[in-house]
N, C-alpha and C positions, 0 to 999 in steps of 0.2 A: 892506394885509393882511399877516399874518405870513408871512415867508419865511425859510427856512433853506437855504443853498446850500453843500453840501460840495464840497471839491476836494482834490487832492493824492494820490489813489490811483494805483496802478499795479502793475507787475510788479517784484518785488524778490527777490533770492536770499536763502536762509536766512542769518540773521546780519546782514542788512542793515537799513537804516533808511528811514523815510518820515516826513513831517510832514503830517498832515491839517489842513485849515482848514474852518471853518464860519462863513460870513458871515451875520449875522442882520439882519433889518429888520422894521419893522411893529410893534415894541413897544419898551419901555424896557429895553434889553439889560442895563444895569447893575443892574436891580432883580430879575433872575431868575437862579435857579440853572440850570445847564446840564448836560447829560449826553451821553455818547456810548454808543451801542449798536452791536452788530454781528449780522449774520445770515449764518451759514455754510450752504452747501448741505446739505440734509438734516437741519438742526438747527433748534431754536427760536431766536428772536431773544434775545440775552442782553445784559445790562448790562455795560458796559466801565468807565466812569469818570464821576465826578461832580465838579463844582466849584461852590463857593459864589459868591454875588453879587460879592463883592470879590476872589475868587480866593485867599483865605487858608485855605481848607479844601478838601481833596480826598479822594476815596475811590475805590477800585479793586476790580475783580473779582480774586479770588485768582490767577487764571490769567495776569494781566498785570502784577501788582505787581512793581516793580523794573525793568520793561522799557518800559512805556508811561507817559507823563506828560501830564496834562491841564493846560492853562493858558488864560488869557483876556486879551484886551486890550479893556477897556471903551471906550477912546477910538476903537477901530476896529470895535466891535460884532462881534468875532470870537472864537471859541473854537478852540483848537488841540488836536491830539493828536500828540505826538511819540512815534514808535514805533521802538524800538531792539531789537536782538537778535531780529529777527523769526523766527518759526517757521512751518513749513507750516500748522500748526493755527490760525494767525492769519488765514488766508485767509478773507475774508468781505466782504460789503458793509457799510460803516461808515456809521452815521447819527447826526446830532446831533438832540437832542430838547429841547423846552421845554414846560412845562405852564403854561397861561394860563387863568385863570377856569374851571377845571375841564375844560378841553379839552387834548388832546394834539396837539402839532405836531411833524412830522417833516420832515426834508429828503428829497431823492430818493436820497441815498446816494452813496458813492464806493467803487469796487471795489478791494480790496487783494488781490493774489495773491502768495503767497510760494512760490516754486518755483525749483529749479535747472534 
């Protein structure tokens, strides 16, 4: 079955960095685009970043452009989110997402807390 397992979250000070990982299984990873979303307390879940199947095309929410970078390793079936210059407003649970045959698949998420 499809599994998405996020890791790498934690507590970081403003201006700090984290790298999130999402290990995928149960489907042909290299044939699917991948996305990261986040859900902050009291807010709607929002799109963060997109990456194409080969990793040669990316897209970002305006709020994270220039600070967050999505990448993937198709040999490892893993998608990453490098997070730099973190701000308190980046505090959220981060989820990776894949769409397959008209269905949405989400991981359980990893919590990122940006606080001094």
